[in-house]
Every structure is written in C-alpha cells, then in structure tokens.
C-alpha positions in Angstrom: -5.9 10.1 10.7 -7.7 10.9 7.4 -5.4 11.7 4.4 -6.8 13.3 1.3 -5.6 14.3 -2.1 -7.9 16.9 -3.6 -7.7 17.7 -7.4 -3.9 17.0 -7.5 -1.9 17.6 -10.7 1.8 16.8 -11.1 4.1 17.5 -14.0 7.5 16.1 -14.5 10.1 18.3 -16.2 7.7 21.2 -16.7 8.6 23.7 -19.5 10.9 21.3 -21.2 10.6 19.0 -24.3 10.4 16.1 -21.8 7.3 17.5 -19.9 4.9 14.8 -18.7 1.6 15.4 -16.9 1.7 12.4 -14.6 -1.4 13.2 -12.5 -4.4 15.1 -13.8 -6.9 16.2 -11.2 -6.5 13.2 -8.8 -8.8 13.1 -5.8 -8.8 10.2 -3.3 -8.9 9.8 0.4 -7.4 7.3 2.8 -9.9 6.7 5.6 -8.8 5.9 9.2 -8.2 2.1 9.7 -8.7 1.0 6.1 -6.7 -0.8 3.5 -6.8 1.2 0.3 -5.6 -0.6 -2.9 -4.2 1.6 -5.7 -4.2 -0.3 -9.0 -3.3 0.5 -12.6 -0.9 -0.4 -15.3 2.7 0.5 -15.7 3.0 4.3 -16.1 -0.5 4.9 -14.9 0.7 7.3 -12.1 0.4 4.9 -9.0 3.8 5.7 -7.6 3.6 9.4 -8.4 0.2 9.5 -6.6 1.4 7.9 -3.3 4.6 10.0 -3.2 2.3 13.0 -2.8 0.8 11.5 0.4 3.8 12.6 2.5 4.9 15.4 0.1 7.9 13.5 -1.1 6.5 15.0 -4.3 4.6 18.3 -4.2 1.6 19.0 -6.4 1.8 21.4 -9.3 -1.7 22.3 -8.2 -4.3 20.9 -5.8 -4.1 20.0 -2.1 -2.9 17.3 0.2 -4.8 17.4 3.5 -4.1 15.7 6.8 -7.2 15.6 9.0 -8.4 18.6 6.9 -5.2 20.6 7.3 -3.0 21.6 4.4 -0.1 19.1 4.6 2.3 21.9 3.6 1.8 23.5 7.0 2.9 20.3 8.8 6.7 20.0 9.5 8.1 17.6 6.9 9.8 15.3 9.3 6.5 14.9 11.3 4.5 14.4 8.2 6.8 11.6 7.0 6.7 10.0 10.4 2.9 10.0 10.3 2.7 8.8 6.7 5.4 6.2 6.2 6.3 5.3 2.6 8.0 2.0 1.7 9.3 1.9 -1.8 9.4 -1.1 -4.1 12.4 -3.3 -3.3 13.1 -1.4 0.0 15.7 -3.9 1.0 18.1 -2.1 -1.3 18.4 0.6 1.3 19.5 -1.7 4.2 22.9 -0.7 5.3 23.7 -1.4 9.0 25.7 -4.3 10.4 22.7 -5.8 12.2 19.0 -5.9 11.6 18.4 -4.2 15.0 20.7 -1.3 14.2 19.0 -0.9 10.8 15.5 -0.7 12.2 16.7 1.7 15.0 18.1 4.2 12.5 14.8 6.1 11.8 13.6 6.2 15.4 16.9 7.6 16.6 16.7 10.4 14.0 13.4 11.3 15.7 15.4 12.1 18.8 13.8 9.3 21.0 15.7 8.1 24.0 17.5 4.7 24.0 14.8 2.9 25.8 12.0 4.0 23.5 14.1 3.2 20.5 14.7 -0.4 21.7 11.0 -0.8 22.4 10.0 0.4 19.0 12.6 -1.9 17.3 11.5 -4.9 19.3 7.8 -4.2 18.7 8.1 -3.5 15.0 10.2 -6.6 14.3 7.8 -8.8 16.3 4.8 -7.3 14.5 6.4 -8.5 11.3 7.4 -11.9 12.6 11.1 -11.0 12.4 12.0 -10.6 16.1 14.4 -13.6 15.8 16.4 -11.7 13.2 17.5 -8.8 15.4 21.1 -9.8 15.8 21.7 -11.0 12.3 23.3 -9.2 9.4 20.6 -7.9 7.0 22.8 -9.0 4.1 22.6 -12.6 5.1 18.8 -12.8 5.0 16.4 -14.2 2.4 14.5 -11.8 0.1 11.3 -12.1 2.2 13.2 -11.5 5.4 14.9 -8.4 4.0 11.5 -7.1 2.9 10.1 -7.6 6.4 13.1 -5.8 8.0 12.8 -2.9 5.6 9.1 -2.5 6.4 9.9 -2.7 10.1 12.3 0.2 9.8 9.4 2.4 8.7 6.9 0.9 11.1 9.3 1.7 14.0 8.6 5.4 13.3 5.0 4.9 14.5 3.2 5.9 11.3 -0.6 6.3 11.2 -0.7 5.5 7.5 1.7 3.0 5.9 2.1 3.2 2.1 3.5 0.1 0.5 4.6 0.4 -3.1 4.5 -3.1 -4.7 5.5 -4.8 -1.5 5.3 -8.3 -2.9 7.3 -7.7 -6.1 9.9 -10.4 -6.7 8.8 -12.6 -3.7 7.7 -16.3 -3.9 4.0 -17.1 -3.4 4.4 -18.2 0.2 6.2 -15.1 1.3 3.7 -12.9 -0.6 0.9 -14.6 1.3 2.7 -13.8 4.6 3.1 -10.2 3.7 -0.6 -9.9 2.8 -1.5 -11.4 6.1 0.8 -8.8 7.8 -1.1 -6.0 6.0 -4.4 -7.3 7.6 -2.6 -7.4 10.9 -1.5 -3.8 10.6 -5.0 -2.8 9.8 -6.2 -4.7 12.9 -3.7 -2.7 15.0 -5.3 0.5 13.8 -2.8 1.5 11.0 -4.2 2.6 7.7 -2.5 0.9 4.8 -2.2 2.0 1.2 -1.3 -1.0 -1.0 0.0 -0.1 -4.5 0.0 -3.2 -6.7 -0.4 -4.3 -10.3 -1.6 -7.7 -9.0 -5.3 -7.4 -8.8 -5.7 -10.8 -7.1 -3.7 -9.7 -4.0 -5.5 -6.4 -3.8 -8.8 -8.2 -3.9 -7.8 -10.2 -0.9 -7.0 -7.3 1.5 -8.5 -4.1 0.3 -11.5 -2.4 1.8 -11.6 0.1 -1.1 -9.9 0.3 -4.4 -8.7 3.3 -6.4 -8.1 2.5 -10.1 -5.9 5.0 -11.9 -5.2 5.2 -15.7 -2.9 7.8 -17.4 -2.9 10.0 -14.4 -6.7 10.1 -13.9 -8.7 8.3 -11.3 -10.9 6.0 -13.2 -12.9 4.6 -10.3 -12.9 4.5 -6.4 -15.1 2.2 -4.4 -15.4 -1.2 -2.8 -13.5 -4.0 -4.5 -16.8 -5.3 -5.9 -17.9 -1.9 -7.3 -14.5 -1.3 -9.0 -13.7 -4.8 -10.2 -17.1 -5.8 -11.4 -17.4 -2.5 -13.2 -14.2 -3.2 -15.1 -14.5 -6.9 -15.6 -15.5 -6.7 -19.2 -12.3 -5.0 -19.9 -10.3 -7.7 -18.2 -9.3 -5.2 -15.4 -10.5 -7.5 -12.6 -9.0 -10.3 -10.5 -9.4 -14.0 -11.5 -12.1 -14.4 -8.9 -14.3 -11.7 -10.5 -13.5 -12.9 -14.0 -14.6 -16.4 -13.0 -18.0 -15.2 -11.7 -18.6 -12.9 -14.7 -17.9 -15.9 -17.1 -20.9 -17.7 -15.6 -23.2 -15.3 -17.4 -26.8 -15.7 -16.3 -25.8 -17.9 -13.4 -23.9 -15.0 -11.9 -27.2 -13.7 -10.3 -27.2 -16.7 -8.1 -23.6 -16.2 -7.0 -23.7 -12.5 -6.2 -20.6 -10.4 -6.4 -17.9 -12.1 -4.4 -14.3 -10.8 -4.7 -12.0 -12.6 -2.3 -11.0 -16.2 -3.2 -12.8 -17.9 -0.3 -15.9 -15.9 -0.8 -15.9 -16.8 -4.5 -15.2 -20.5 -3.8 -18.1 -20.6 -1.3 -20.5 -18.9 -3.7 -19.5 -21.4 -6.5 -19.9 -24.3 -4.2 -23.4 -23.1 -3.2 -24.3 -22.7 -6.9 -23.1 -26.2 -7.7 -25.1 -27.7 -4.8 -28.2 -25.8 -5.9 
C-alpha cells in the first residue's frame, strides 16, 4: 500500500482569534514496506501530519491518497484498519480486565468471528513478544509491557501502515531498544511503519527515509544520510552524524554513515588507516 499526502494544509480554529496554520502545503509519501521517520521540534506539526494519514484530521485543502485513490472515498472504518495509528502514551487507553480482552476489542468491532479474533490476538501479542501476558491484567504490567499491549491492539486489526507517535517516550533505554527492534521486525513482515520522534538517534537506527518538518512545512525528505548530513551544521542531526562532521577533512575517509554500528566501523577503519 502506498500512502501519500499531497499539498496538505491544516488550520486549527479557523476564523477565530486562535487560528493556527499547523500544516502548510505538506507533501510526503509512505512507500510500501518502508520505515519513514518524521522528525521536528515541539509544535512543528508532526502529530498533525500523521493524523491526516487515516483522516482522523481532514485537510483544509490538499489530498490524502491511498494507492492513488482519494482517501475520502474509502469507508472510514476500513481506512483506519489499513492505516493504524498509535498515539503517544497509548497505554492510557487500556481498559479491559485482561490483556487478551483488550487486544481483542478492535478485531471484534471489525465483525470477525471468534476464531479469527483469537488468532489475531495471539499473533499480534507474539509478534510483540507479549504472548505470555495474555491472561494478565493490563494495569499490573510495567510501562514497556503496557506499550507493547497497546501496540498489539492496533496490530491485531491487520494494518498495512502502522503509525507510531513517539512510541518510546518515557521508556527506559533497554525497553526503547526492544521497541526499535520490533519496528524492524514489523518492516520485515511487510508492514510499513511511520515513526514520529524527536529523538534523532533512534530514527537514524531504523528509518529508510526521513521527513523533517518545521513550522508546518516539510524542510527535507530523503535518506537518513541526505537529510541528517544536510542539517548537521544546524545541530539537527543524530550524534553519529555530528561525530563524523566534527572530523572535518577526515570525514572524506569515513563517508556518510548514519547508524551507530556503521559509524563505529567507519571510525575504526579511519583509526587503523
């Protein structure tokens, strides 16, 4: 599935003294089977952008296209099944007595039979390494476990694109690493992932492409190397890129690595040389 925003504008509280133009001509696509990182500062428009991907917010002007078709012509329930959105701190929406019942809620609303619902619950929990939690109360879980269960609830709907808005916020480093590994696992399973994050280092580790947004305008879209090396002089790059740029003339011998292991290998080769 290819998802595209084309020249999208969005205005909050139009025609009032509180009017804010949150998106100004945003164009970006999510290609099949990729991890797209959305980066930008607080108030840049990241969350507003991704809420247009399943028309939770509708554009003031512009288009949202699903495989080239206007998303407004797609039944909303079907669109939101195909494009799953997980908000920041999604565990706040957990409500059922057990994890299994919580994850089953959305598939049941799709009208699936009991056997299919059970299969989806099992598969989504196992995909997130949370199968052993099925019979437990979601309120007795750790923060990382709750986050996994909340994501499993969306994954059980069978989305083709999974949008994660700051999925590692508030988690310890080990749990953050686990969630980033899960993102790569979802990509390997054929699910496109949109990762919204202010943490450039984690985006650098998993993204195939990066969209940088500032004050509602797309500043750059491209590979992590294209976007981050282009912004390095303004400190809008992960620590790996900043380290390489700080080498100055020696950078030519290192290339343009982005991920931690790539950068470490490049620096080791430079030192040996």
